[in-house]
C-alpha positions as CSV (number, residue, x, y, z in Angstrom):
1,M,71.7,120.3,96.3
2,V,69.0,119.1,98.6
3,R,66.3,119.0,96.0
4,A,68.3,116.9,93.6
5,R,69.3,114.3,96.3
6,A,65.8,114.2,97.8
7,S,64.2,113.5,94.5
8,R,66.3,110.4,94.0
9,T,65.6,108.9,97.5
10,G,62.1,108.8,98.5
11,R,63.1,107.1,101.8
12,S,65.0,110.3,102.9
13,R,61.9,112.5,102.3
14,S,59.7,110.3,104.5
15,K,62.2,109.8,107.4
16,Q,60.8,111.7,110.4
17,I,64.2,113.0,111.7
18,F,62.7,116.4,112.8
19,A,59.7,114.9,114.7
20,G,58.8,117.0,117.7
21,K,60.6,120.1,116.4
22,R,59.1,123.4,115.4
23,M,61.1,125.5,112.9
24,A,61.1,129.0,111.5
25,V,63.1,130.6,108.7
26,A,64.7,134.0,108.4
27,G,66.8,135.6,105.6
28,D,67.4,135.3,101.9
29,F,68.6,131.8,100.9
30,S,68.7,132.6,97.1
31,K,72.5,132.1,97.2
32,L,71.8,128.5,98.0
33,K,69.1,128.4,95.2
34,W,66.5,127.7,97.9
35,N,63.1,129.3,98.2
36,Y,60.7,129.3,101.2
37,D,58.4,126.7,99.6
38,Q,61.2,124.2,99.2
39,M,62.4,124.7,102.8
40,I,58.9,124.4,104.2
41,N,58.4,121.1,102.3
42,W,61.7,119.7,103.6
43,I,60.9,120.7,107.2
44,K,57.4,119.3,107.1
45,G,58.4,116.3,105.1
46,H,60.7,115.2,107.8
47,G,58.4,115.5,110.7
48,A,58.7,119.0,112.0
49,E,56.1,121.8,112.3
50,F,56.7,125.0,110.4
51,A,56.2,128.4,112.2
52,A,55.8,131.4,110.0
53,K,57.0,133.5,113.0
54,V,59.1,132.6,115.9
55,D,56.9,131.8,118.9
56,N,57.4,130.4,122.4
57,N,57.3,126.8,121.0
58,T,59.9,127.3,118.3
59,T,62.9,125.1,118.7
60,H,65.0,126.1,115.6
61,L,65.5,129.3,113.6
62,I,67.2,128.6,110.3
63,C,68.9,131.9,109.4
64,T,71.4,133.5,107.1
65,I,74.5,135.2,108.4
66,E,73.4,138.5,106.9
67,E,70.1,138.3,108.7
68,F,71.7,137.3,112.0
69,K,74.0,140.4,111.8
70,L,70.9,142.6,111.8
71,A,70.2,141.2,115.3
72,R,67.6,143.5,116.8
73,K,66.5,144.9,113.5
74,S,65.3,141.4,112.4
75,P,62.0,140.5,114.2
76,Q,62.7,136.7,113.8
77,V,66.3,136.9,115.1
78,A,65.3,139.2,118.0
79,A,62.5,136.9,119.0
80,A,64.8,133.8,118.9
81,L,67.5,135.6,120.9
82,K,64.9,136.5,123.5
83,L,63.9,132.8,123.9
84,G,67.5,131.9,124.6
85,S,69.7,129.2,123.1
86,R,68.3,126.4,125.2
87,Q,64.8,126.9,123.9
88,C,65.6,128.1,120.3
89,K,68.7,127.3,118.4
90,I,69.7,129.7,115.7
91,V,71.5,127.7,113.0
92,V,72.7,128.3,109.4
93,G,71.1,126.6,106.4
94,D,74.1,124.2,106.2
95,W,72.6,122.4,109.3
96,L,69.4,121.6,107.4
97,E,71.3,120.5,104.3
98,D,73.7,118.3,106.2
99,C,70.8,116.7,108.1
100,L,69.1,115.7,104.9
101,I,72.0,114.8,102.6
102,G,75.2,115.0,104.6
103,G,75.5,111.3,105.0
104,K,74.2,108.1,103.5
105,R,70.8,108.7,105.0
106,A,68.9,111.6,106.6
107,R,69.7,112.1,110.3
108,L,69.4,114.7,113.0
109,L,72.7,116.4,113.6
110,N,74.0,118.2,116.7
111,E,73.3,121.9,116.3
112,K,76.4,123.3,118.1
113,P,78.8,123.5,115.2
114,Y,76.1,125.1,113.1
115,T,74.9,127.9,115.5
116,L,75.4,131.4,114.1
117,D,77.7,132.6,117.0
118,R,80.1,129.7,116.4
119,V,80.0,130.2,112.6
120,L,80.8,133.9,113.0
121,L,83.7,133.0,115.4
122,R,85.2,130.6,112.9
123,I,85.0,133.2,110.2
124,K,86.7,135.8,112.4
125,N,89.5,133.3,113.3
126,A,89.9,132.3,109.7
127,K,90.4,136.0,108.8
128,K,93.0,136.4,111.5
129,E,94.8,133.3,110.3
130,M,94.7,134.6,106.8
131,I,96.1,138.0,107.8
132,L,98.9,136.3,109.9
133,H,99.7,133.9,107.0
134,K,99.9,136.9,104.6
135,Q,102.2,138.7,107.0
136,K,104.5,135.7,107.2
137,F,104.4,135.4,103.4
138,D,105.3,139.0,102.9
139,D,108.1,138.8,105.5
140,G,109.4,135.8,103.5
141,I,109.3,137.7,100.3
142,R,111.1,140.7,101.8
143,S,113.9,138.4,103.2
144,C,114.1,136.5,99.9
145,K,114.5,139.8,98.0
146,Q,117.6,140.5,100.0
147,L,119.1,137.2,99.1
148,V,117.8,136.1,95.7
149,D,115.6,137.3,92.8
150,N,112.0,136.1,93.6
151,N,111.3,136.0,89.9
152,L,114.0,133.4,89.5
153,Y,114.2,131.4,92.7
154,Q,111.9,129.9,95.4
155,V,112.4,128.1,98.7
156,Y,113.1,124.5,98.0
157,Y,110.7,121.6,98.9
158,D,112.0,118.1,98.9
159,S,110.1,114.9,97.9
160,T,108.8,114.6,101.5
161,G,107.2,118.0,101.5
162,F,109.8,119.6,103.8
163,Q,110.5,123.2,103.2
164,Y,114.1,124.1,103.5
165,K,113.5,127.3,105.5
166,V,115.1,126.3,108.8
167,V,114.9,128.6,111.9
168,L,117.7,128.4,114.5
169,T,117.2,130.2,117.8
170,R,119.4,131.2,120.7
171,L,118.6,132.9,124.0
172,S,120.7,135.6,125.6
173,F,123.8,134.4,127.5
174,D,122.4,135.5,130.9
175,G,120.0,132.6,130.7
176,R,116.9,134.8,131.0
177,I,114.0,133.6,128.8
178,D,113.1,136.9,127.2
179,K,111.9,136.9,123.6
180,N,113.2,140.4,123.3
181,K,116.7,138.9,123.6
182,L,116.1,136.1,121.2
183,E,118.5,135.8,118.3
184,K,117.3,133.9,115.2
185,Y,119.0,132.6,112.1
186,T,116.7,131.7,109.2
187,L,118.6,129.4,106.8
188,Y,117.3,129.0,103.3
189,L,117.9,126.6,100.4
190,Y,116.6,128.0,97.1
191,Q,115.7,126.3,93.9
192,S,115.5,128.0,90.5
193,L,112.1,128.4,88.8
194,A,113.5,127.7,85.4
195,N,113.1,124.3,83.7
196,Q,115.6,121.5,84.4
197,P,118.4,121.4,85.1
198,Y,117.5,123.2,88.3
199,L,120.1,125.4,90.1
200,Y,120.3,125.9,93.8
201,M,121.8,128.3,96.3
202,C,122.0,128.8,100.1
203,G,121.6,131.9,102.1
204,A,120.8,133.0,105.7
205,M,119.4,135.9,107.6
206,L,120.2,136.9,111.2
207,S,117.5,138.8,113.1
208,R,117.9,140.4,116.5
209,P,115.6,142.7,118.5
210,H,116.1,146.4,117.8
211,R,118.8,145.8,115.3
212,P,118.8,145.6,111.5
213,N,118.8,142.2,109.9
214,I,122.1,140.8,108.6
215,Y,122.1,138.7,105.4
216,Y,124.7,136.1,104.6
217,R,125.3,135.9,100.8
218,E,128.7,134.4,100.6
219,D,127.3,131.1,99.2
220,C,124.2,132.7,97.6
221,H,125.0,132.1,94.0
222,P,123.8,129.4,91.5
223,K,125.2,125.9,92.1
224,Y,124.3,122.3,91.5
225,F,122.2,120.7,94.3
226,H,125.0,118.7,96.0
227,E,127.1,121.8,96.2
228,A,124.4,124.1,97.5
229,F,123.1,121.4,99.9
230,A,126.6,121.0,101.3
231,D,126.7,124.8,102.0
232,F,123.3,124.4,103.7
233,K,124.5,121.6,106.0
234,K,127.8,123.3,106.7
235,F,126.1,126.5,107.9
236,F,123.6,124.4,110.0
237,E,126.4,122.5,111.7
238,R,128.6,125.6,112.3
239,K,125.7,127.4,114.1
240,T,124.2,124.5,116.0
241,G,127.2,122.3,116.6
242,V,125.2,119.3,115.3
243,A,125.5,117.6,111.9
244,W,122.4,118.0,109.7
245,D,122.0,114.2,109.5
246,D,122.0,114.1,113.4
247,R,119.4,116.9,113.7
248,L,116.7,114.6,115.2
249,E,119.0,113.0,117.8
250,G,118.3,115.7,120.4
251,K,122.0,116.6,120.8
252,K,122.9,120.0,122.4
253,A,126.3,121.5,121.7
254,G,126.4,124.3,124.3
255,D,124.7,127.5,125.4
256,D,126.6,129.5,122.8
257,K,125.1,127.4,120.0
258,F,121.8,127.9,118.2
259,V,119.0,125.3,118.4
260,W,116.7,123.9,115.8
261,T,113.3,122.5,117.0
262,P,112.1,119.6,114.9
263,P,108.5,119.5,113.7
264,P,106.0,117.3,115.6
265,L,105.8,113.6,114.7
266,G,103.9,113.1,111.5
267,R,105.2,116.2,109.8
268,P,108.0,116.3,107.2
269,V,111.5,116.6,108.7
270,G,113.5,116.4,105.4
271,L,115.3,113.6,103.8
272,L,117.2,111.3,106.2
273,P,120.1,108.9,105.7
274,E,119.1,105.5,104.3
275,G,118.0,103.1,107.2
276,Y,117.8,106.0,109.7
277,I,115.2,105.5,112.5
278,R,114.0,108.4,114.6
279,P,115.0,108.0,118.4
280,R,111.4,107.5,119.5
281,Y,110.8,104.7,117.1
282,R,114.2,103.3,117.8
283,E,113.3,103.0,121.5
284,E,110.0,101.4,120.7
285,N,111.7,98.8,118.5
286,R,114.3,98.2,121.2
287,S,111.6,97.6,123.8
288,A,109.7,95.3,121.4
289,T,112.9,93.3,120.7
290,K,113.6,92.9,124.4
291,S,110.0,91.7,125.1
292,S,110.3,89.2,122.2
293,A,113.6,87.9,123.6
294,E,112.1,87.4,127.0
295,E,109.2,85.5,125.5
296,N,111.6,83.3,123.5
297,S,113.9,82.5,126.5
298,D,111.5,79.8,127.8
299,E,111.4,77.9,124.5
300,G,114.4,75.8,125.6
301,L,112.5,74.4,128.5
302,I,110.4,71.2,128.3
303,Y,107.8,70.5,130.9
304,D,107.6,66.7,131.9
305,T,103.9,66.1,132.1
306,E,104.1,62.3,131.9
307,S,106.5,61.6,134.8
308,E,104.9,59.9,137.8
309,V,107.8,60.5,140.1
310,G,107.4,63.4,142.5
311,G,103.8,64.0,141.3
312,S,104.6,67.7,140.6
313,D,103.3,69.4,137.5
314,D,105.9,72.1,137.8
315,E,109.0,70.0,137.3
316,V,111.1,71.2,134.5
317,V,113.5,69.0,132.5
318,Y,116.1,70.9,130.5
319,M,116.5,70.3,126.8
320,G,120.0,68.8,127.3
321,A,118.8,66.2,129.8
322,S,115.8,65.4,127.7
323,R,117.9,64.7,124.7
324,L,120.3,62.5,126.7
325,S,117.4,60.5,128.1
326,C,115.9,60.0,124.7
327,S,119.3,58.9,123.3
328,H,119.8,56.4,126.2
329,D,116.3,54.9,125.6
330,R,117.0,54.4,121.9
331,S,120.4,52.7,122.6
332,F,118.8,50.4,125.1
333,R,116.0,49.3,122.7
334,S,118.5,48.7,119.9
335,A,120.6,46.5,122.1
336,A,117.7,44.5,123.4
337,S,116.4,43.8,119.9
338,Q,119.7,42.3,118.7
339,T,120.0,38.5,118.8
340,P,123.4,37.1,120.2
341,S,125.6,35.4,117.7
342,G,125.1,31.6,117.4
343,I,121.5,31.6,118.5
344,S,118.8,31.4,115.8
345,H,115.8,33.6,115.8
346,A,113.6,30.5,116.4
347,Q,115.6,29.5,119.5
348,S,115.5,33.0,120.9
349,H,111.7,33.0,120.3
350,S,111.2,29.5,121.9
351,G,113.3,30.5,124.9
352,R,111.0,33.5,125.5
C-alpha cells in the first residue's frame, strides 16, 4: 500500500509532483484501507493544496466508483461535474496510488485512463466480454455433450498452446456474402481427462442457419493419438481440399470447399512439419538471400588504385587478369635472379 512504500522512501514523500494542483476527496476509501487523514497528508506532502469542498479552483476530485454513481446526489461529484472535465478531473483512487508508488519514483501521471467515465466504460465492456465468453463456453459444452462425455474428455491443446477446435466456413453457392447463408463445420480433437496413457477422439459439428445441427460421430470413439489425429487431418482435407500440413500455404481448392482462416501472426497455429517456414517468413528469407547475393557479386572485382596509366580511379581489373599479371611478374623475377651456367657469382656481380 501507499503508506508502507512511502515510509521506506523519504524522497518520494518530499517530491512535489502535485505542485500547483488543488485536490478534493469524495467517497469511502476504507476498502483500500485508506482514511482521509492519510490522503490529505499524501496530497499536501507532494505539493498540492487540499480542498475540503470542491470549489472553482479545484483541479482534481479523487472519488470512489460508488460515490460517482450517486452523481447529483453527491455534492462533491455534482460540483465537479458542473466545473467540467477541463477544469476538474474526477479520478479514481488508483490514480493517486500509481502516481506515488506506481514506478521507481513518484511522478505525475496522465489522468485520462483513471477518469471515472472511462473506468466505468471499461467495467461495462469487461462485463460484456465476460457474458460473450460464457456464451461461447456454454455453446462449446453443449456441442461437446453431443459428441463426448464432458466428464471424461476435453478439447485437446498441443505444446504450442493451439486448441484443436477448428472452424471451417463456406458461403452459399450464389456467391452472395450473407452470413445467414454461411455453413460452418467445427472440427474437434478431444483428449481424455484420465491419467496417462491419454486417449483421443475426433468429432465434428455442421451448423447452418435455420436448420438443426448435424454431428459426425463415426470416428468419435477412444483411440491412440496418431489414430485420432489421422482422422482429424483426413476430415480437414476432405472438407477443405487442402492437407493439414499445408494449411498455412494459402491454397484454395474451389468454391464448393470449406475454408479455414489461420490465426494472426504470433498466435499458435498448431504443430508444423520439422523445418517448415511460414510463407511470409519464407519470402522475407528469400529477399534477404537475394540481397546478400547481390552484395557478394562484387567481391570478385579488384580495383587497380596503383596504376598510373589512364589516370582513372574507376578502372576495374578482373580477378583472373590480376592473377595472371601476378604470376607473370613472379616468373620474370625468378628468371632474372638466376645466374647463367659457367659464370660465377663474383663475375656476375663485377659485370654489373
